[in-house]
Backbone as CSV, one residue per row, in Angstrom:
resi,resn,N_x,N_y,N_z,CA_x,CA_y,CA_z,C_x,C_y,C_z
1,MET,100.434,148.392,127.570,101.846,148.164,128.509,102.782,148.550,128.539
2,THR,103.415,148.781,129.904,104.716,149.332,130.563,105.689,148.416,130.886
3,VAL,106.748,148.218,130.371,107.880,147.821,130.848,108.995,148.738,131.560
4,ARG,108.994,148.575,132.638,109.943,149.564,133.213,111.372,148.834,133.374
5,GLU,112.271,149.589,133.556,113.861,149.415,133.460,114.043,148.219,134.727
6,ILE,114.635,147.809,134.997,114.981,146.721,135.975,116.334,147.212,136.622
7,LEU,116.460,147.754,137.979,117.663,147.908,138.247,118.500,147.096,138.707
8,LYS,119.842,147.107,138.368,120.784,146.051,138.590,121.775,145.759,139.753
9,MET,122.370,145.023,140.187,122.932,144.737,141.426,123.969,145.854,141.040
10,GLY,124.212,146.337,142.533,125.501,147.673,142.333,124.540,149.044,142.408
11,ASN,123.288,149.212,142.056,122.204,150.298,142.607,122.238,150.180,143.320
12,PRO,122.491,151.471,144.145,122.005,151.656,146.055,121.052,151.358,145.935
13,ARG,119.746,151.624,145.365,118.382,151.655,145.621,118.046,150.376,145.744
14,LEU,118.694,149.562,145.324,118.203,147.745,145.752,118.211,147.534,146.772
15,LEU,119.318,148.225,147.793,119.905,147.747,149.162,118.995,149.067,150.159
16,ARG,117.786,149.634,150.010,117.409,150.215,150.630,116.058,149.608,151.774
17,VAL,115.105,150.099,152.453,114.328,148.995,153.252,113.100,149.643,152.543
18,ALA,112.122,148.756,151.729,110.662,149.364,151.418,110.354,149.723,152.217
19,GLN,108.763,150.794,152.174,108.341,151.082,153.107,106.572,150.522,152.982
20,PRO,105.625,150.511,153.735,104.500,149.576,153.922,103.530,150.482,152.677
21,VAL,102.936,149.714,152.365,101.601,150.063,151.389,100.377,151.097,152.613
22,LYS,100.394,152.118,152.659,99.394,152.585,153.494,97.688,152.683,152.902
23,VAL,97.906,152.982,151.925,96.529,153.357,151.065,96.114,151.785,149.804
24,PHE,95.634,151.261,149.803,95.209,150.370,148.811,93.910,150.775,148.173
25,ASP,93.676,149.996,146.943,92.693,150.521,146.009,93.007,151.494,145.032
26,THR,94.112,152.756,144.872,94.172,153.666,144.356,94.314,153.408,142.982
27,PRO,94.014,154.217,141.803,94.172,153.704,140.294,96.124,154.157,140.018
28,GLU,96.416,154.688,141.387,98.131,154.742,141.377,98.668,153.147,141.681
29,LEU,98.335,152.821,142.670,98.953,151.527,143.066,98.466,150.061,141.916
30,HIS,97.328,150.172,141.251,96.940,149.305,140.626,97.778,149.407,139.174
31,ALA,98.010,150.847,138.401,98.846,151.359,137.668,100.180,150.256,137.941
32,LEU,100.980,150.391,139.384,101.962,149.934,139.677,101.996,148.848,139.586
33,VAL,100.949,148.039,139.549,101.217,146.388,139.914,101.257,146.439,138.375
34,ALA,99.951,146.470,137.579,100.112,146.373,135.999,101.740,146.652,135.408
35,ASP,102.333,147.385,135.664,103.670,147.910,135.398,104.830,146.551,135.743
36,LEU,104.549,146.150,137.053,104.998,145.070,137.652,104.800,144.169,136.656
37,GLN,103.637,143.537,136.314,103.337,142.492,135.761,103.837,142.305,134.230
38,ASP,103.359,143.548,133.764,104.050,143.396,132.319,105.930,143.517,132.201
39,THR,106.290,143.989,132.999,107.871,143.916,133.378,108.232,142.659,133.633
40,MET,107.694,142.000,134.572,107.980,140.465,135.122,107.615,139.924,134.001
41,VAL,106.553,139.875,133.008,106.228,138.827,131.989,107.253,139.028,130.904
42,ALA,107.639,140.347,130.413,108.692,140.841,129.177,110.044,140.142,129.898
43,ALA,110.295,140.036,131.356,111.423,139.208,131.668,111.367,137.956,131.641
44,ASN,110.702,137.535,131.288,110.564,135.895,131.824,110.538,135.706,133.394
45,GLY,110.506,136.656,134.049,110.616,136.268,135.342,109.292,135.215,136.168
46,ALA,109.774,134.973,137.359,109.069,134.251,138.620,108.696,134.834,139.662
47,GLY,109.161,136.312,139.766,108.307,137.142,140.373,109.291,138.082,140.209
48,LEU,108.850,139.279,140.469,109.242,141.048,140.486,108.946,141.654,141.849
49,ALA,110.123,142.239,142.407,109.744,143.090,143.578,109.832,144.247,143.612
50,ALA,108.521,145.397,144.247,108.947,147.064,143.147,110.304,147.462,143.436
51,PRO,111.136,147.405,144.573,111.996,147.797,144.684,112.907,147.732,143.504
52,GLN,112.381,146.677,142.691,113.533,146.344,141.222,113.250,147.566,140.209
53,ILE,112.365,148.277,140.470,111.686,149.149,139.390,111.726,150.461,140.143
54,GLY,112.457,150.276,141.179,112.701,151.782,141.823,111.971,152.485,142.305
55,MET,110.981,151.494,143.160,109.774,151.865,143.665,110.171,151.115,145.704
56,ASP,110.039,152.022,146.320,110.371,151.676,147.577,109.143,151.247,148.315
57,LEU,108.506,150.308,148.079,107.327,149.978,148.399,107.312,148.332,148.728
58,GLN,106.332,148.055,150.126,106.566,146.764,150.135,105.349,146.013,149.249
59,LEU,105.759,145.676,148.138,105.078,145.151,146.984,105.410,143.982,146.672
60,VAL,105.273,143.071,146.399,105.765,141.748,145.235,104.988,141.021,144.392
61,ILE,105.269,140.960,143.473,104.534,139.966,142.519,105.170,138.536,142.064
62,PHE,104.328,137.507,141.802,105.165,136.339,141.638,104.283,135.344,140.823
63,GLY,104.909,134.246,140.307,103.760,133.229,139.967,103.815,133.544,138.380
64,SER,103.060,132.652,137.667,102.358,132.539,136.137,101.565,131.148,136.443
65,ASP,100.849,131.656,134.735,100.147,130.866,134.496,100.532,129.631,133.795
66,ALA,101.741,129.955,132.955,102.377,128.971,132.316,103.791,128.259,132.612
67,PRO,104.443,127.338,132.449,105.939,127.094,132.405,106.738,128.581,132.527
68,ASN,107.472,128.587,133.543,108.863,130.106,133.332,110.034,129.461,132.208
69,PRO,110.009,129.854,131.196,111.677,129.623,130.426,112.801,129.307,131.603
70,ARG,112.262,130.285,132.336,114.152,130.707,133.333,114.176,129.362,134.048
71,TYR,113.011,128.518,134.756,112.964,127.729,135.401,111.996,126.382,134.890
72,PRO,112.502,125.811,133.663,111.162,125.282,133.135,111.135,123.777,133.561
73,ASP,111.598,123.133,135.121,111.474,121.823,135.870,110.505,122.495,136.907
74,ALA,110.267,123.763,137.113,110.029,124.340,138.824,108.349,124.222,138.420
75,PRO,107.749,123.755,139.514,106.498,123.560,139.692,105.774,124.975,139.559
76,ARG,104.450,124.891,138.690,103.791,126.579,138.662,103.242,126.665,140.142
77,VAL,103.514,128.215,140.180,103.464,128.836,141.318,101.876,130.310,141.141
78,PRO,100.991,129.920,142.058,99.815,130.871,141.750,100.180,132.308,141.323
79,ARG,99.839,132.942,140.356,100.363,134.561,140.446,99.897,135.104,141.360
80,THR,100.516,136.003,142.159,100.175,136.667,143.328,100.500,137.978,143.133
81,VAL,99.786,139.113,144.190,100.097,140.271,144.250,100.052,140.255,145.703
82,LEU,101.190,140.914,146.078,101.368,140.444,148.113,102.149,141.827,148.240
83,LEU,101.378,142.353,148.886,101.554,143.846,149.627,101.786,143.565,151.236
84,ASN,102.425,144.564,151.828,103.504,144.167,153.490,103.809,143.100,153.452
85,PRO,104.471,141.872,152.985,104.111,140.650,153.355,104.962,140.283,154.566
86,VAL,104.626,139.578,155.366,105.329,138.851,156.497,105.731,137.330,156.224
87,VAL,106.664,137.061,156.042,107.210,135.517,155.853,107.828,135.167,157.231
88,THR,107.000,133.989,157.642,107.391,133.261,158.979,107.492,131.674,158.465
89,PRO,109.297,131.423,159.061,109.536,130.096,158.611,108.342,128.994,159.569
90,ILE,108.099,127.813,159.018,107.790,126.604,159.354,108.377,125.876,159.444
91,GLY,108.982,125.502,161.149,109.914,124.201,161.069,111.646,125.060,160.895
92,SER,112.986,124.599,161.035,114.018,125.288,160.831,114.465,124.332,159.595
93,GLU,113.662,123.806,158.834,114.674,122.851,157.789,114.736,123.648,156.170
94,GLN,115.903,123.536,155.977,116.534,124.599,155.110,116.837,123.949,153.477
95,GLU,116.646,124.179,152.391,116.530,123.397,151.368,117.607,124.673,150.661
96,GLU,118.547,123.583,149.972,119.767,124.762,148.573,118.829,124.367,147.640
97,GLY,118.485,125.889,147.053,118.342,125.546,145.131,119.178,126.774,144.663
98,TRP,119.072,126.307,143.127,119.586,127.424,142.360,118.672,128.467,141.966
99,GLU,119.284,129.838,142.427,118.171,131.036,142.066,118.994,131.920,140.871
100,GLY,118.358,132.872,140.775,118.695,133.739,139.352,118.019,134.767,139.744
101,CYS,118.520,136.265,139.641,117.372,137.073,139.428,117.337,138.191,138.211
102,LEU,116.524,138.848,138.424,116.751,139.869,136.928,117.388,141.231,137.530
103,SER,117.742,141.648,138.857,118.985,142.355,138.891,120.414,141.619,139.149
104,VAL,120.556,140.719,138.624,121.494,139.918,138.601,121.643,139.324,137.295
105,PRO,121.592,139.516,136.295,121.349,139.214,135.370,122.616,137.975,134.453
106,GLY,121.969,137.139,134.278,123.254,136.582,133.737,123.754,135.219,134.592
107,LEU,123.395,135.484,136.114,124.422,134.990,136.906,123.093,133.445,137.833
108,ARG,123.414,132.759,138.113,123.263,132.044,139.152,123.839,131.406,140.279
109,GLY,122.770,131.201,141.595,123.800,130.895,142.918,123.014,129.804,143.159
110,LEU,123.696,128.891,144.424,122.974,127.857,145.311,123.083,128.596,146.503
111,VAL,121.258,128.650,146.661,121.021,129.758,147.811,120.169,128.716,149.062
112,PRO,120.486,128.843,150.678,120.064,128.365,150.932,118.637,129.061,151.525
113,ARG,117.061,128.261,151.285,115.810,128.946,152.060,115.369,128.313,153.059
114,PHE,114.317,128.850,153.853,113.322,127.987,154.484,112.574,126.910,153.685
115,ALA,112.467,125.900,154.069,111.590,124.520,152.999,109.990,124.835,153.107
116,ARG,110.030,124.942,154.012,108.047,125.682,154.387,108.178,126.816,155.227
117,ILE,107.197,127.747,154.605,106.865,129.047,155.272,104.937,129.331,154.853
118,ARG,104.887,130.321,156.011,103.556,131.155,156.411,103.900,132.149,155.601
119,TYR,103.133,133.026,154.862,103.168,134.297,154.346,101.914,134.805,154.685
120,THR,101.613,136.480,154.801,100.674,136.645,155.137,100.588,138.380,154.447
121,GLY,99.450,139.106,153.928,99.699,140.395,153.572,98.396,140.585,153.132
122,PHE,98.674,141.602,152.021,97.387,142.105,151.298,97.462,141.964,150.083
123,ASP,96.440,142.025,149.455,95.954,142.239,147.795,96.052,143.308,147.590
124,PRO,96.126,143.909,146.461,95.793,145.701,146.118,95.020,145.971,146.448
125,TYR,93.517,145.464,146.777,92.152,146.099,147.220,92.088,145.739,148.696
126,GLY,93.029,145.209,149.505,92.989,145.247,150.898,93.030,144.326,151.397
127,ARG,92.361,143.083,150.906,92.008,142.014,151.446,92.902,140.884,151.609
128,PRO,93.069,140.605,153.193,94.263,139.663,153.667,94.301,138.518,153.075
129,ILE,95.824,137.887,152.957,96.534,136.815,151.970,96.814,136.042,153.109
130,ASP,96.843,134.999,153.183,97.598,133.955,154.367,97.464,132.488,154.163
131,ARG,98.928,132.006,153.705,99.341,130.739,152.807,100.317,130.566,153.286
132,GLN,100.436,128.922,153.467,101.203,128.486,154.193,101.748,127.214,152.711
133,VAL,103.079,127.624,152.038,103.877,126.711,151.341,105.220,126.028,151.221
134,GLU,105.525,125.520,150.066,106.452,125.253,150.372,107.031,124.492,149.071
135,GLY,108.800,124.040,149.341,109.639,123.889,147.806,109.510,125.398,147.393
136,PHE,109.383,125.281,145.552,109.560,126.221,145.003,108.618,127.501,145.274
137,HIS,107.778,127.501,145.429,106.777,128.167,145.842,107.093,128.953,146.981
138,ALA,107.879,128.695,148.192,108.193,129.101,149.288,109.818,129.887,149.009
139,ARG,110.404,129.549,148.287,111.669,130.007,147.641,111.560,131.455,146.866
140,VAL,110.204,131.054,146.108,110.211,132.273,145.093,109.818,133.476,146.166
141,VAL,108.736,133.002,147.091,108.266,134.388,148.029,109.425,134.744,148.741
142,GLN,110.441,134.011,149.783,111.422,134.620,150.311,112.522,135.378,149.412
143,HIS,112.565,134.845,148.058,113.355,135.785,147.174,112.911,137.373,147.021
144,GLU,111.807,137.027,146.595,110.933,138.621,146.058,110.896,139.429,147.746
145,CYS,110.523,139.040,148.738,110.476,139.424,149.675,111.917,140.210,150.353
146,ASP,112.830,139.377,150.514,114.473,139.967,150.337,114.587,141.396,149.948
147,HIS,114.005,141.621,148.549,113.928,142.754,148.029,113.323,144.162,148.951
148,LEU,112.787,143.519,149.420,112.053,144.655,150.466,112.796,144.937,151.607
149,ILE,113.608,144.088,151.687,114.984,144.568,152.997,115.893,144.830,152.351
150,GLY,116.233,144.943,151.017,117.595,145.119,150.471,118.728,144.270,150.563
151,THR,118.261,143.087,150.341,118.658,141.837,150.007,119.071,141.514,148.479
152,LEU,119.776,141.210,148.336,119.826,140.361,146.748,120.446,138.703,147.095
153,TYR,120.127,137.858,146.306,120.501,136.090,147.029,121.697,136.068,146.955
154,PRO,123.136,136.861,146.409,123.915,136.506,146.531,124.974,136.960,147.870
155,MET,123.877,137.513,148.535,123.873,137.762,150.092,123.668,136.843,150.684
156,ARG,122.966,135.594,150.590,122.353,134.904,151.363,123.446,132.983,151.211
157,MET,123.791,133.290,150.201,124.848,132.632,149.787,125.826,132.021,150.871
158,ARG,126.220,130.769,151.184,127.134,130.009,151.628,128.273,129.558,150.819
159,ASP,128.261,129.392,149.944,129.448,129.015,149.073,129.449,129.532,147.569
160,PHE,130.342,130.205,147.585,130.503,130.920,146.328,131.258,130.282,145.062
161,ARG,131.902,129.033,145.176,131.975,128.291,144.327,130.836,127.354,143.547
162,GLN,129.561,127.776,144.147,128.339,127.505,143.798,127.239,129.045,143.481
163,PHE,128.446,129.716,142.497,128.009,130.878,142.032,128.332,131.436,140.582
164,GLY,127.438,131.287,139.444,128.651,131.770,137.877,127.347,131.622,137.307
165,PHE,127.817,131.718,135.835,126.920,132.386,134.452,126.135,131.611,133.919
166,THR,124.667,131.883,134.318,124.129,130.845,133.591,124.078,130.027,132.712
167,GLU,124.696,130.797,131.491,124.830,130.013,130.485,126.340,128.907,130.418
168,VAL,127.438,128.767,131.626,127.926,127.961,131.793,127.362,126.668,132.969
169,LEU,126.633,127.369,133.666,125.692,126.216,134.971,124.787,125.358,133.805
170,PHE,123.970,125.742,133.289,123.102,125.462,132.693,122.795,125.791,131.224
171,PRO,123.921,124.739,130.138,123.820,125.146,129.200,122.398,124.466,128.375
172,GLY,121.797,125.855,127.307,120.769,125.707,126.809,119.518,126.205,127.527
173,LEU,119.726,126.343,128.522,118.170,126.903,129.129,117.747,128.027,128.652
174,ASP,116.956,128.246,128.482,116.246,129.507,127.789,116.152,130.746,128.497
175,ALA,117.159,131.306,128.538,117.467,132.262,129.585,116.765,133.953,128.573
176,THR,116.527,134.868,129.443,116.024,136.132,128.662,117.247,136.895,127.975
177,PRO,117.296,137.555,127.054,118.297,138.074,126.722,118.893,139.310,127.587
178,GLU,118.265,139.418,128.558,118.914,140.537,129.862,120.081,139.445,130.580
179,GLU,119.385,138.144,130.282,120.292,137.334,131.676,120.997,136.680,131.034
C-alpha cells in the first residue's frame, strides 16, 4: 500500500491542466491507480484526481463501497476509475451543495454544480465508460474532473459567506485528521 502526499491549495501544480492518458493497461498506470486508491481510502476521500498527488494526467477515481465518514448522509457512488473524462451537462439545472476537498483541508463551501451530467472516458484497460448520473454522483464527478483543468472548488463558489471551517459549519462530523 502506497499512500502519497496530497498537494494542498496554494501549490502551483494544482493549477495546471492535466495531459490525456495515451497508453492504457500498463504496469505503471495500474500502480498509479493503486496509489490513488490507497491515498483516497487513507484520507476518507469521496474521490481523488491524479494532479492532487502531483501527476499531470487526466485520471480520477471516486466512489466507495461503504458510507463515507466525511459525507455520512450522501448516497453511495460506485467506485470508478476514469481516464480522459469528458463531462457534459444534461440540461441547465444547477444545485448548490456543500463540498470539501482533500487539497483544501479543514474547509467546506457551498458550490453550484449541474444537477445531471453525462460523463464519458475510459477505464485503465482502455474500455469505454459512458454514464448519465445526477445528484451527489454528478457532484463528485464534476469536482474531481475540475482538478484536471486546474480548478479547485472555491473557484466555483458564488458566495464566500458560505465558506468556512468544517468543524464550525458541521460540528461532530467525522473528518479526517488532515481535515
